[in-house]
C-alpha positions as MATLAB code, in Angstrom:
seq = 'XXXXXXXXXXXXXXXXXXXXXXXXXXXXXXXXXXXXXXXXXXXXXXXXXXXXXXXXXXXXXXXXXXXXXXXXXXXXXXXXXXXXXXXXXXXXXXXXXXX';
ca = [
      -5.991   93.160   92.714;
      -4.496   89.674   92.900;
      -4.204   88.102   96.352;
      -2.790   84.677   96.940;
      -0.587   82.585   99.138;
      -0.862   79.622  101.452;
      -0.362   82.119  104.263;
      -3.395   83.578  106.030;
      -1.680   86.978  106.105;
      -1.379   87.167  102.320;
      -5.006   86.247  101.682;
      -7.061   88.194  104.169;
      -5.298   91.582  104.303;
      -4.904   92.120  100.525;
      -8.469   90.963   99.840;
      -9.854   93.343  102.476;
      -7.714   96.203  101.182;
      -8.890   95.610   97.619;
     -12.545   95.528   98.652;
     -12.329   98.643  100.814;
     -10.576  100.400   97.907;
     -13.538   99.401   95.719;
     -11.385   97.084   93.608;
     -12.211   93.508   92.702;
     -10.113   91.058   94.731;
      -8.854   88.079   92.721;
      -7.963   85.563   95.420;
      -6.126   82.327   94.736;
      -8.088   79.208   95.700;
      -9.037   78.597   98.466;
     -10.660   81.921   99.271;
      -9.528   81.779  102.896;
      -7.835   79.435  105.328;
     -10.502   79.896  108.012;
     -14.275   80.278  107.925;
     -13.989   83.582  109.798;
     -11.584   84.998  107.191;
     -13.872   83.883  104.369;
     -16.797   85.597  106.071;
     -14.796   88.795  106.542;
     -13.812   88.866  102.866;
     -17.388   88.174  101.744;
     -18.742   90.912  104.025;
     -16.158   93.457  102.825;
     -16.926   92.717   99.185;
     -20.682   92.972   99.770;
     -20.294   96.263  101.652;
     -18.092   97.726   98.901;
     -20.414   96.518   96.143;
     -17.596   94.913   94.144;
     -17.207   91.453   92.682;
     -15.067   88.761   94.254;
     -13.080   86.414   92.060;
     -11.507   83.145   93.221;
      -8.838   81.829   90.890;
      -7.507   78.304   90.521;
      -4.483   78.795   88.326;
      -2.519   75.894   86.943;
       0.211   77.999   85.386;
       2.751   76.875   88.003;
       1.836   73.181   87.868;
       4.621   71.088   86.300;
       2.292   69.168   83.914;
       0.956   72.471   82.550;
       4.461   73.924   82.179;
       5.665   70.848   80.297;
       2.591   70.822   78.025;
       3.023   74.505   77.204;
       6.719   74.020   76.434;
       5.926   71.065   74.171;
       3.397   73.174   72.231;
       5.789   76.126   71.990;
       8.547   73.845   70.634;
       6.112   72.314   68.105;
       6.788   68.880   69.583;
       3.109   67.955   69.343;
       2.247   69.364   65.938;
      -0.403   72.039   65.422;
      -2.841   72.123   68.373;
      -6.467   71.680   67.364;
      -8.159   71.108   70.712;
      -6.997   70.633   74.285;
      -8.722   69.536   77.472;
      -7.125   68.977   80.840;
      -8.527   67.939   84.185;
      -6.490   68.170   87.344;
      -7.594   67.243   90.839;
      -5.963   68.214   94.086;
      -5.752   65.674   96.823;
      -7.684   66.230  100.022;
      -4.384   67.068  101.721;
      -4.204   70.470   99.983;
      -6.990   72.137  101.988;
      -6.720   69.971  105.102;
      -2.953   69.823  105.673;
      -1.038   72.231  103.435;
      -3.090   75.343  104.160;
      -3.366   75.172  107.922;
      -2.507   78.417  109.564;
];
């Protein structure tokens, strides 16, 4: 079950529901917006005996979209190897995800 949003509501409740339903929660990074919520998710997963997955997806990042489009349009030739490294600024967890 995929759970993700910058909103506390859309992280905690779906993750808890997935765990109590004995399904693996796949939560978008960060796992939680508060330490208490992270602890509640971890406890629910441990109690249910399921795995917890935390995803950091770049599929909606503009550089990834543009790179994919360039490959699909054959603008770069035949891909042989690709490596990408992206870093979020400190503002993502400290300012954007408050709530």
